[in-house]
mmCIF file of the N, C-alpha and C atoms, coordinates in Angstrom:
data_MODEL
# 
_entry.id   MODEL 
# 
loop_
_atom_site.group_PDB 
_atom_site.id 
_atom_site.type_symbol 
_atom_site.label_atom_id 
_atom_site.label_alt_id 
_atom_site.label_comp_id 
_atom_site.label_asym_id 
_atom_site.label_entity_id 
_atom_site.label_seq_id 
_atom_site.pdbx_PDB_ins_code 
_atom_site.Cartn_x 
_atom_site.Cartn_y 
_atom_site.Cartn_z 
_atom_site.occupancy 
_atom_site.B_iso_or_equiv 
_atom_site.pdbx_formal_charge 
_atom_site.auth_seq_id 
_atom_site.auth_comp_id 
_atom_site.auth_asym_id 
_atom_site.auth_atom_id 
_atom_site.pdbx_PDB_model_num 
ATOM 1   N N  . UNK A 1 1  ? 81.710 174.365 118.795 1.00 0.00 ? 1  UNK A N  1 
ATOM 2   C CA . UNK A 1 1  ? 82.438 173.457 117.938 1.00 0.00 ? 1  UNK A CA 1 
ATOM 3   C C  . UNK A 1 1  ? 81.482 172.893 116.882 1.00 0.00 ? 1  UNK A C  1 
ATOM 4   N N  . UNK A 1 2  ? 81.868 172.991 115.628 1.00 0.00 ? 2  UNK A N  1 
ATOM 5   C CA . UNK A 1 2  ? 81.038 172.511 114.529 1.00 0.00 ? 2  UNK A CA 1 
ATOM 6   C C  . UNK A 1 2  ? 81.190 171.002 114.358 1.00 0.00 ? 2  UNK A C  1 
ATOM 7   N N  . UNK A 1 3  ? 80.088 170.355 114.015 1.00 0.00 ? 3  UNK A N  1 
ATOM 8   C CA . UNK A 1 3  ? 80.100 168.927 113.719 1.00 0.00 ? 3  UNK A CA 1 
ATOM 9   C C  . UNK A 1 3  ? 80.293 168.782 112.218 1.00 0.00 ? 3  UNK A C  1 
ATOM 10  N N  . UNK A 1 4  ? 81.260 167.984 111.810 1.00 0.00 ? 4  UNK A N  1 
ATOM 11  C CA . UNK A 1 4  ? 81.549 167.804 110.391 1.00 0.00 ? 4  UNK A CA 1 
ATOM 12  C C  . UNK A 1 4  ? 80.952 166.510 109.871 1.00 0.00 ? 4  UNK A C  1 
ATOM 13  N N  . UNK A 1 5  ? 80.614 166.509 108.603 1.00 0.00 ? 5  UNK A N  1 
ATOM 14  C CA . UNK A 1 5  ? 80.105 165.323 107.930 1.00 0.00 ? 5  UNK A CA 1 
ATOM 15  C C  . UNK A 1 5  ? 81.240 164.311 107.817 1.00 0.00 ? 5  UNK A C  1 
ATOM 16  N N  . UNK A 1 6  ? 80.993 163.084 108.249 1.00 0.00 ? 6  UNK A N  1 
ATOM 17  C CA . UNK A 1 6  ? 82.018 162.043 108.191 1.00 0.00 ? 6  UNK A CA 1 
ATOM 18  C C  . UNK A 1 6  ? 82.021 161.425 106.795 1.00 0.00 ? 6  UNK A C  1 
ATOM 19  N N  . UNK A 1 7  ? 82.847 161.972 105.926 1.00 0.00 ? 7  UNK A N  1 
ATOM 20  C CA . UNK A 1 7  ? 82.850 161.584 104.515 1.00 0.00 ? 7  UNK A CA 1 
ATOM 21  C C  . UNK A 1 7  ? 83.339 160.164 104.271 1.00 0.00 ? 7  UNK A C  1 
ATOM 22  N N  . UNK A 1 8  ? 83.919 159.525 105.264 1.00 0.00 ? 8  UNK A N  1 
ATOM 23  C CA . UNK A 1 8  ? 84.380 158.149 105.109 1.00 0.00 ? 8  UNK A CA 1 
ATOM 24  C C  . UNK A 1 8  ? 83.291 157.109 105.295 1.00 0.00 ? 8  UNK A C  1 
ATOM 25  N N  . UNK A 1 9  ? 82.117 157.518 105.753 1.00 0.00 ? 9  UNK A N  1 
ATOM 26  C CA . UNK A 1 9  ? 81.030 156.569 105.994 1.00 0.00 ? 9  UNK A CA 1 
ATOM 27  C C  . UNK A 1 9  ? 80.346 156.155 104.687 1.00 0.00 ? 9  UNK A C  1 
ATOM 28  N N  . UNK A 1 10 ? 80.012 154.881 104.542 1.00 0.00 ? 10 UNK A N  1 
ATOM 29  C CA . UNK A 1 10 ? 79.332 154.422 103.326 1.00 0.00 ? 10 UNK A CA 1 
ATOM 30  C C  . UNK A 1 10 ? 78.003 155.135 103.076 1.00 0.00 ? 10 UNK A C  1 
ATOM 31  N N  . UNK A 1 11 ? 77.265 155.440 104.128 1.00 0.00 ? 11 UNK A N  1 
ATOM 32  C CA . UNK A 1 11 ? 75.975 156.109 103.932 1.00 0.00 ? 11 UNK A CA 1 
ATOM 33  C C  . UNK A 1 11 ? 76.159 157.506 103.340 1.00 0.00 ? 11 UNK A C  1 
ATOM 34  N N  . UNK A 1 12 ? 77.207 158.201 103.737 1.00 0.00 ? 12 UNK A N  1 
ATOM 35  C CA . UNK A 1 12 ? 77.487 159.530 103.196 1.00 0.00 ? 12 UNK A CA 1 
ATOM 36  C C  . UNK A 1 12 ? 77.810 159.425 101.714 1.00 0.00 ? 12 UNK A C  1 
ATOM 37  N N  . UNK A 1 13 ? 78.610 158.425 101.337 1.00 0.00 ? 13 UNK A N  1 
ATOM 38  C CA . UNK A 1 13 ? 78.928 158.197 99.926  1.00 0.00 ? 13 UNK A CA 1 
ATOM 39  C C  . UNK A 1 13 ? 77.650 157.896 99.133  1.00 0.00 ? 13 UNK A C  1 
ATOM 40  N N  . UNK A 1 14 ? 76.791 157.063 99.698  1.00 0.00 ? 14 UNK A N  1 
ATOM 41  C CA . UNK A 1 14 ? 75.541 156.695 99.014  1.00 0.00 ? 14 UNK A CA 1 
ATOM 42  C C  . UNK A 1 14 ? 74.660 157.922 98.819  1.00 0.00 ? 14 UNK A C  1 
ATOM 43  N N  . UNK A 1 15 ? 74.518 158.730 99.861  1.00 0.00 ? 15 UNK A N  1 
ATOM 44  C CA . UNK A 1 15 ? 73.699 159.936 99.744  1.00 0.00 ? 15 UNK A CA 1 
ATOM 45  C C  . UNK A 1 15 ? 74.279 160.889 98.701  1.00 0.00 ? 15 UNK A C  1 
ATOM 46  N N  . UNK A 1 16 ? 75.607 161.039 98.676  1.00 0.00 ? 16 UNK A N  1 
ATOM 47  C CA . UNK A 1 16 ? 76.232 161.915 97.690  1.00 0.00 ? 16 UNK A CA 1 
ATOM 48  C C  . UNK A 1 16 ? 75.963 161.418 96.268  1.00 0.00 ? 16 UNK A C  1 
ATOM 49  N N  . UNK A 1 17 ? 75.987 160.102 96.063  1.00 0.00 ? 17 UNK A N  1 
ATOM 50  C CA . UNK A 1 17 ? 75.669 159.542 94.746  1.00 0.00 ? 17 UNK A CA 1 
ATOM 51  C C  . UNK A 1 17 ? 74.220 159.831 94.371  1.00 0.00 ? 17 UNK A C  1 
ATOM 52  N N  . UNK A 1 18 ? 73.311 159.682 95.329  1.00 0.00 ? 18 UNK A N  1 
ATOM 53  C CA . UNK A 1 18 ? 71.898 159.962 95.062  1.00 0.00 ? 18 UNK A CA 1 
ATOM 54  C C  . UNK A 1 18 ? 71.675 161.425 94.708  1.00 0.00 ? 18 UNK A C  1 
ATOM 55  N N  . UNK A 1 19 ? 72.392 162.317 95.377  1.00 0.00 ? 19 UNK A N  1 
ATOM 56  C CA . UNK A 1 19 ? 72.288 163.747 95.076  1.00 0.00 ? 19 UNK A CA 1 
ATOM 57  C C  . UNK A 1 19 ? 72.813 164.019 93.672  1.00 0.00 ? 19 UNK A C  1 
ATOM 58  N N  . UNK A 1 20 ? 73.986 163.505 93.371  1.00 0.00 ? 20 UNK A N  1 
ATOM 59  C CA . UNK A 1 20 ? 74.631 163.738 92.075  1.00 0.00 ? 20 UNK A CA 1 
ATOM 60  C C  . UNK A 1 20 ? 73.786 163.205 90.922  1.00 0.00 ? 20 UNK A C  1 
ATOM 61  N N  . UNK A 1 21 ? 73.204 162.010 91.093  1.00 0.00 ? 21 UNK A N  1 
ATOM 62  C CA . UNK A 1 21 ? 72.431 161.359 90.033  1.00 0.00 ? 21 UNK A CA 1 
ATOM 63  C C  . UNK A 1 21 ? 70.963 161.786 90.000  1.00 0.00 ? 21 UNK A C  1 
ATOM 64  N N  . UNK A 1 22 ? 70.532 162.578 91.020  1.00 0.00 ? 22 UNK A N  1 
ATOM 65  C CA . UNK A 1 22 ? 69.128 163.002 91.143  1.00 0.00 ? 22 UNK A CA 1 
ATOM 66  C C  . UNK A 1 22 ? 68.185 161.795 91.112  1.00 0.00 ? 22 UNK A C  1 
ATOM 67  N N  . UNK A 1 23 ? 68.602 160.746 91.815  1.00 0.00 ? 23 UNK A N  1 
ATOM 68  C CA . UNK A 1 23 ? 67.846 159.493 91.911  1.00 0.00 ? 23 UNK A CA 1 
ATOM 69  C C  . UNK A 1 23 ? 66.582 159.703 92.749  1.00 0.00 ? 23 UNK A C  1 
ATOM 70  N N  . UNK A 1 24 ? 65.438 159.259 92.238  1.00 0.00 ? 24 UNK A N  1 
ATOM 71  C CA . UNK A 1 24 ? 64.193 159.330 93.002  1.00 0.00 ? 24 UNK A CA 1 
ATOM 72  C C  . UNK A 1 24 ? 64.258 158.348 94.172  1.00 0.00 ? 24 UNK A C  1 
ATOM 73  N N  . UNK A 1 25 ? 63.798 158.802 95.330  1.00 0.00 ? 25 UNK A N  1 
ATOM 74  C CA . UNK A 1 25 ? 63.804 157.962 96.530  1.00 0.00 ? 25 UNK A CA 1 
ATOM 75  C C  . UNK A 1 25 ? 62.471 158.075 97.263  1.00 0.00 ? 25 UNK A C  1 
ATOM 76  N N  . UNK A 1 26 ? 62.240 157.092 98.107  1.00 0.00 ? 26 UNK A N  1 
ATOM 77  C CA . UNK A 1 26 ? 61.111 157.125 99.030  1.00 0.00 ? 26 UNK A CA 1 
ATOM 78  C C  . UNK A 1 26 ? 61.690 157.058 100.431 1.00 0.00 ? 26 UNK A C  1 
ATOM 79  N N  . UNK A 1 27 ? 61.318 158.009 101.258 1.00 0.00 ? 27 UNK A N  1 
ATOM 80  C CA . UNK A 1 27 ? 61.726 158.014 102.658 1.00 0.00 ? 27 UNK A CA 1 
ATOM 81  C C  . UNK A 1 27 ? 60.502 157.746 103.515 1.00 0.00 ? 27 UNK A C  1 
ATOM 82  N N  . UNK A 1 28 ? 60.591 156.763 104.383 1.00 0.00 ? 28 UNK A N  1 
ATOM 83  C CA . UNK A 1 28 ? 59.536 156.551 105.368 1.00 0.00 ? 28 UNK A CA 1 
ATOM 84  C C  . UNK A 1 28 ? 60.056 157.076 106.687 1.00 0.00 ? 28 UNK A C  1 
ATOM 85  N N  . UNK A 1 29 ? 59.249 157.887 107.338 1.00 0.00 ? 29 UNK A N  1 
ATOM 86  C CA . UNK A 1 29 ? 59.641 158.490 108.603 1.00 0.00 ? 29 UNK A CA 1 
ATOM 87  C C  . UNK A 1 29 ? 59.121 157.675 109.766 1.00 0.00 ? 29 UNK A C  1 
ATOM 88  N N  . UNK A 1 30 ? 59.676 157.885 110.939 1.00 0.00 ? 30 UNK A N  1 
ATOM 89  C CA . UNK A 1 30 ? 59.238 157.143 112.119 1.00 0.00 ? 30 UNK A CA 1 
ATOM 90  C C  . UNK A 1 30 ? 57.802 157.479 112.500 1.00 0.00 ? 30 UNK A C  1 
ATOM 91  N N  . UNK A 1 31 ? 57.259 158.544 111.921 1.00 0.00 ? 31 UNK A N  1 
ATOM 92  C CA . UNK A 1 31 ? 55.857 158.914 112.144 1.00 0.00 ? 31 UNK A CA 1 
ATOM 93  C C  . UNK A 1 31 ? 54.926 158.185 111.176 1.00 0.00 ? 31 UNK A C  1 
ATOM 94  N N  . UNK A 1 32 ? 55.493 157.325 110.314 1.00 0.00 ? 32 UNK A N  1 
ATOM 95  C CA . UNK A 1 32 ? 54.807 156.606 109.242 1.00 0.00 ? 32 UNK A CA 1 
ATOM 96  C C  . UNK A 1 32 ? 54.453 157.480 108.043 1.00 0.00 ? 32 UNK A C  1 
ATOM 97  N N  . UNK A 1 33 ? 54.879 158.740 108.036 1.00 0.00 ? 33 UNK A N  1 
ATOM 98  C CA . UNK A 1 33 ? 54.723 159.572 106.846 1.00 0.00 ? 33 UNK A CA 1 
ATOM 99  C C  . UNK A 1 33 ? 55.704 159.081 105.790 1.00 0.00 ? 33 UNK A C  1 
ATOM 100 N N  . UNK A 1 34 ? 55.337 159.241 104.528 1.00 0.00 ? 34 UNK A N  1 
ATOM 101 C CA . UNK A 1 34 ? 56.202 158.839 103.421 1.00 0.00 ? 34 UNK A CA 1 
ATOM 102 C C  . UNK A 1 34 ? 56.461 160.067 102.554 1.00 0.00 ? 34 UNK A C  1 
ATOM 103 N N  . UNK A 1 35 ? 57.722 160.282 102.213 1.00 0.00 ? 35 UNK A N  1 
ATOM 104 C CA . UNK A 1 35 ? 58.128 161.386 101.350 1.00 0.00 ? 35 UNK A CA 1 
ATOM 105 C C  . UNK A 1 35 ? 58.801 160.788 100.125 1.00 0.00 ? 35 UNK A C  1 
ATOM 106 N N  . UNK A 1 36 ? 58.353 161.206 98.941  1.00 0.00 ? 36 UNK A N  1 
ATOM 107 C CA . UNK A 1 36 ? 58.954 160.759 97.681  1.00 0.00 ? 36 UNK A CA 1 
ATOM 108 C C  . UNK A 1 36 ? 59.531 161.978 96.987  1.00 0.00 ? 36 UNK A C  1 
ATOM 109 N N  . UNK A 1 37 ? 60.760 161.855 96.509  1.00 0.00 ? 37 UNK A N  1 
ATOM 110 C CA . UNK A 1 37 ? 61.397 162.973 95.826  1.00 0.00 ? 37 UNK A CA 1 
ATOM 111 C C  . UNK A 1 37 ? 62.860 162.693 95.577  1.00 0.00 ? 37 UNK A C  1 
ATOM 112 N N  . UNK A 1 38 ? 63.653 163.767 95.510  1.00 0.00 ? 38 UNK A N  1 
ATOM 113 C CA . UNK A 1 38 ? 65.090 163.648 95.289  1.00 0.00 ? 38 UNK A CA 1 
ATOM 114 C C  . UNK A 1 38 ? 65.836 164.405 96.381  1.00 0.00 ? 38 UNK A C  1 
ATOM 115 N N  . UNK A 1 39 ? 67.005 163.875 96.740  1.00 0.00 ? 39 UNK A N  1 
ATOM 116 C CA . UNK A 1 39 ? 67.853 164.540 97.718  1.00 0.00 ? 39 UNK A CA 1 
ATOM 117 C C  . UNK A 1 39 ? 68.473 165.780 97.105  1.00 0.00 ? 39 UNK A C  1 
ATOM 118 N N  . UNK A 1 40 ? 68.489 166.845 97.865  1.00 0.00 ? 40 UNK A N  1 
ATOM 119 C CA . UNK A 1 40 ? 69.116 168.086 97.409  1.00 0.00 ? 40 UNK A CA 1 
ATOM 120 C C  . UNK A 1 40 ? 70.483 168.264 98.070  1.00 0.00 ? 40 UNK A C  1 
ATOM 121 N N  . UNK A 1 41 ? 70.549 168.090 99.392  1.00 0.00 ? 41 UNK A N  1 
ATOM 122 C CA . UNK A 1 41 ? 71.814 168.178 100.126 1.00 0.00 ? 41 UNK A CA 1 
ATOM 123 C C  . UNK A 1 41 ? 71.712 167.416 101.437 1.00 0.00 ? 41 UNK A C  1 
ATOM 124 N N  . UNK A 1 42 ? 72.858 167.240 102.070 1.00 0.00 ? 42 UNK A N  1 
ATOM 125 C CA . UNK A 1 42 ? 72.919 166.590 103.385 1.00 0.00 ? 42 UNK A CA 1 
ATOM 126 C C  . UNK A 1 42 ? 73.902 167.344 104.256 1.00 0.00 ? 42 UNK A C  1 
ATOM 127 N N  . UNK A 1 43 ? 73.672 167.287 105.548 1.00 0.00 ? 43 UNK A N  1 
ATOM 128 C CA . UNK A 1 43 ? 74.648 167.756 106.521 1.00 0.00 ? 43 UNK A CA 1 
ATOM 129 C C  . UNK A 1 43 ? 74.672 166.726 107.648 1.00 0.00 ? 43 UNK A C  1 
ATOM 130 N N  . UNK A 1 44 ? 75.458 166.917 108.682 1.00 0.00 ? 44 UNK A N  1 
ATOM 131 C CA . UNK A 1 44 ? 75.551 165.882 109.713 1.00 0.00 ? 44 UNK A CA 1 
ATOM 132 C C  . UNK A 1 44 ? 74.233 165.552 110.421 1.00 0.00 ? 44 UNK A C  1 
ATOM 133 N N  . UNK A 1 45 ? 73.260 166.471 110.383 1.00 0.00 ? 45 UNK A N  1 
ATOM 134 C CA . UNK A 1 45 ? 72.024 166.273 111.129 1.00 0.00 ? 45 UNK A CA 1 
ATOM 135 C C  . UNK A 1 45 ? 70.780 166.115 110.266 1.00 0.00 ? 45 UNK A C  1 
ATOM 136 N N  . UNK A 1 46 ? 70.807 166.657 109.060 1.00 0.00 ? 46 UNK A N  1 
ATOM 137 C CA . UNK A 1 46 ? 69.587 166.740 108.245 1.00 0.00 ? 46 UNK A CA 1 
ATOM 138 C C  . UNK A 1 46 ? 69.826 166.343 106.791 1.00 0.00 ? 46 UNK A C  1 
ATOM 139 N N  . UNK A 1 47 ? 68.707 166.030 106.129 1.00 0.00 ? 47 UNK A N  1 
ATOM 140 C CA . UNK A 1 47 ? 68.675 165.849 104.680 1.00 0.00 ? 47 UNK A CA 1 
ATOM 141 C C  . UNK A 1 47 ? 67.663 166.836 104.117 1.00 0.00 ? 47 UNK A C  1 
ATOM 142 N N  . UNK A 1 48 ? 67.948 167.380 102.967 1.00 0.00 ? 48 UNK A N  1 
ATOM 143 C CA . UNK A 1 48 ? 66.990 168.244 102.278 1.00 0.00 ? 48 UNK A CA 1 
ATOM 144 C C  . UNK A 1 48 ? 66.448 167.471 101.080 1.00 0.00 ? 48 UNK A C  1 
ATOM 145 N N  . UNK A 1 49 ? 65.128 167.415 100.968 1.00 0.00 ? 49 UNK A N  1 
ATOM 146 C CA . UNK A 1 49 ? 64.442 166.660 99.925  1.00 0.00 ? 49 UNK A CA 1 
ATOM 147 C C  . UNK A 1 49 ? 63.576 167.604 99.100  1.00 0.00 ? 49 UNK A C  1 
ATOM 148 N N  . UNK A 1 50 ? 63.680 167.501 97.781  1.00 0.00 ? 50 UNK A N  1 
ATOM 149 C CA . UNK A 1 50 ? 62.710 168.156 96.892  1.00 0.00 ? 50 UNK A CA 1 
ATOM 150 C C  . UNK A 1 50 ? 61.641 167.114 96.624  1.00 0.00 ? 50 UNK A C  1 
ATOM 151 N N  . UNK A 1 51 ? 60.465 167.298 97.217  1.00 0.00 ? 51 UNK A N  1 
ATOM 152 C CA . UNK A 1 51 ? 59.414 166.293 97.108  1.00 0.00 ? 51 UNK A CA 1 
ATOM 153 C C  . UNK A 1 51 ? 58.731 166.371 95.751  1.00 0.00 ? 51 UNK A C  1 
ATOM 154 N N  . UNK A 1 52 ? 58.064 165.276 95.389  1.00 0.00 ? 52 UNK A N  1 
ATOM 155 C CA . UNK A 1 52 ? 57.298 165.236 94.143  1.00 0.00 ? 52 UNK A CA 1 
ATOM 156 C C  . UNK A 1 52 ? 56.088 166.157 94.193  1.00 0.00 ? 52 UNK A C  1 
ATOM 157 N N  . UNK A 1 53 ? 55.739 166.622 95.388  1.00 0.00 ? 53 UNK A N  1 
ATOM 158 C CA . UNK A 1 53 ? 54.601 167.527 95.557  1.00 0.00 ? 53 UNK A CA 1 
ATOM 159 C C  . UNK A 1 53 ? 55.021 168.987 95.446  1.00 0.00 ? 53 UNK A C  1 
ATOM 160 N N  . UNK A 1 54 ? 56.280 169.239 95.064  1.00 0.00 ? 54 UNK A N  1 
ATOM 161 C CA . UNK A 1 54 ? 56.759 170.592 94.859  1.00 0.00 ? 54 UNK A CA 1 
ATOM 162 C C  . UNK A 1 54 ? 57.240 171.305 96.112  1.00 0.00 ? 54 UNK A C  1 
ATOM 163 N N  . UNK A 1 55 ? 57.416 170.567 97.198  1.00 0.00 ? 55 UNK A N  1 
ATOM 164 C CA . UNK A 1 55 ? 57.894 171.157 98.440  1.00 0.00 ? 55 UNK A CA 1 
ATOM 165 C C  . UNK A 1 55 ? 59.360 170.828 98.646  1.00 0.00 ? 55 UNK A C  1 
ATOM 166 N N  . UNK A 1 56 ? 60.073 171.730 99.301  1.00 0.00 ? 56 UNK A N  1 
ATOM 167 C CA . UNK A 1 56 ? 61.429 171.456 99.755  1.00 0.00 ? 56 UNK A CA 1 
ATOM 168 C C  . UNK A 1 56 ? 61.341 171.209 101.248 1.00 0.00 ? 56 UNK A C  1 
ATOM 169 N N  . UNK A 1 57 ? 61.763 170.014 101.673 1.00 0.00 ? 57 UNK A N  1 
ATOM 170 C CA . UNK A 1 57 ? 61.641 169.597 103.068 1.00 0.00 ? 57 UNK A CA 1 
ATOM 171 C C  . UNK A 1 57 ? 63.018 169.375 103.670 1.00 0.00 ? 57 UNK A C  1 
ATOM 172 N N  . UNK A 1 58 ? 63.195 169.790 104.909 1.00 0.00 ? 58 UNK A N  1 
ATOM 173 C CA . UNK A 1 58 ? 64.401 169.476 105.658 1.00 0.00 ? 58 UNK A CA 1 
ATOM 174 C C  . UNK A 1 58 ? 64.001 168.483 106.735 1.00 0.00 ? 58 UNK A C  1 
ATOM 175 N N  . UNK A 1 59 ? 64.606 167.309 106.689 1.00 0.00 ? 59 UNK A N  1 
ATOM 176 C CA . UNK A 1 59 ? 64.260 166.217 107.601 1.00 0.00 ? 59 UNK A CA 1 
ATOM 177 C C  . UNK A 1 59 ? 65.454 165.886 108.485 1.00 0.00 ? 59 UNK A C  1 
ATOM 178 N N  . UNK A 1 60 ? 65.207 165.716 109.769 1.00 0.00 ? 60 UNK A N  1 
ATOM 179 C CA . UNK A 1 60 ? 66.242 165.261 110.690 1.00 0.00 ? 60 UNK A CA 1 
ATOM 180 C C  . UNK A 1 60 ? 66.573 163.807 110.363 1.00 0.00 ? 60 UNK A C  1 
ATOM 181 N N  . UNK A 1 61 ? 67.832 163.470 110.339 1.00 0.00 ? 61 UNK A N  1 
ATOM 182 C CA . UNK A 1 61 ? 68.249 162.099 110.035 1.00 0.00 ? 61 UNK A CA 1 
ATOM 183 C C  . UNK A 1 61 ? 67.628 161.093 110.989 1.00 0.00 ? 61 UNK A C  1 
ATOM 184 N N  . UNK A 1 62 ? 67.522 161.438 112.271 1.00 0.00 ? 62 UNK A N  1 
ATOM 185 C CA . UNK A 1 62 ? 66.989 160.482 113.248 1.00 0.00 ? 62 UNK A CA 1 
ATOM 186 C C  . UNK A 1 62 ? 65.487 160.252 113.091 1.00 0.00 ? 62 UNK A C  1 
ATOM 187 N N  . UNK A 1 63 ? 64.825 161.021 112.224 1.00 0.00 ? 63 UNK A N  1 
ATOM 188 C CA . UNK A 1 63 ? 63.393 160.846 111.976 1.00 0.00 ? 63 UNK A CA 1 
ATOM 189 C C  . UNK A 1 63 ? 63.124 159.847 110.849 1.00 0.00 ? 63 UNK A C  1 
ATOM 190 N N  . UNK A 1 64 ? 64.177 159.362 110.197 1.00 0.00 ? 64 UNK A N  1 
ATOM 191 C CA . UNK A 1 64 ? 64.022 158.473 109.039 1.00 0.00 ? 64 UNK A CA 1 
ATOM 192 C C  . UNK A 1 64 ? 64.014 157.018 109.484 1.00 0.00 ? 64 UNK A C  1 
ATOM 193 N N  . UNK A 1 65 ? 62.964 156.302 109.093 1.00 0.00 ? 65 UNK A N  1 
ATOM 194 C CA . UNK A 1 65 ? 62.880 154.865 109.371 1.00 0.00 ? 65 UNK A CA 1 
ATOM 195 C C  . UNK A 1 65 ? 63.627 154.081 108.296 1.00 0.00 ? 65 UNK A C  1 
ATOM 196 N N  . UNK A 1 66 ? 63.372 154.430 107.012 1.00 0.00 ? 66 UNK A N  1 
ATOM 197 C CA . UNK A 1 66 ? 64.118 153.792 105.929 1.00 0.00 ? 66 UNK A CA 1 
ATOM 198 C C  . UNK A 1 66 ? 64.103 154.658 104.685 1.00 0.00 ? 66 UNK A C  1 
ATOM 199 N N  . UNK A 1 67 ? 65.027 154.359 103.774 1.00 0.00 ? 67 UNK A N  1 
ATOM 200 C CA . UNK A 1 67 ? 65.132 155.001 102.472 1.00 0.00 ? 67 UNK A CA 1 
ATOM 201 C C  . UNK A 1 67 ? 65.095 153.899 101.425 1.00 0.00 ? 67 UNK A C  1 
ATOM 202 N N  . UNK A 1 68 ? 64.285 154.111 100.383 1.00 0.00 ? 68 UNK A N  1 
ATOM 203 C CA . UNK A 1 68 ? 64.174 153.119 99.313  1.00 0.00 ? 68 UNK A CA 1 
ATOM 204 C C  . UNK A 1 68 ? 64.391 153.829 97.981  1.00 0.00 ? 68 UNK A C  1 
ATOM 205 N N  . UNK A 1 69 ? 65.194 153.225 97.101  1.00 0.00 ? 69 UNK A N  1 
ATOM 206 C CA . UNK A 1 69 ? 65.385 153.761 95.761  1.00 0.00 ? 69 UNK A CA 1 
ATOM 207 C C  . UNK A 1 69 ? 64.179 153.444 94.900  1.00 0.00 ? 69 UNK A C  1 
ATOM 208 N N  . UNK A 1 70 ? 63.808 154.381 94.048  1.00 0.00 ? 70 UNK A N  1 
ATOM 209 C CA . UNK A 1 70 ? 62.670 154.162 93.143  1.00 0.00 ? 70 UNK A CA 1 
ATOM 210 C C  . UNK A 1 70 ? 63.143 154.061 91.708  1.00 0.00 ? 70 UNK A C  1 
# 
């Protein structure tokens, strides 16, 4: 059974806006690593980030401590 993205959630709407606007963000992970870049896509479990260092990263949602707009 596939897990679907809950499009009614405010966080999903916010992420979709960030993707559409290509807004720069800072993500701090629970490991204390910091990733700066733009969101590329989201699914129910992960976010894809194009980092400022030229890498495309797939991050598990549960690994994110916070997201900050830049």
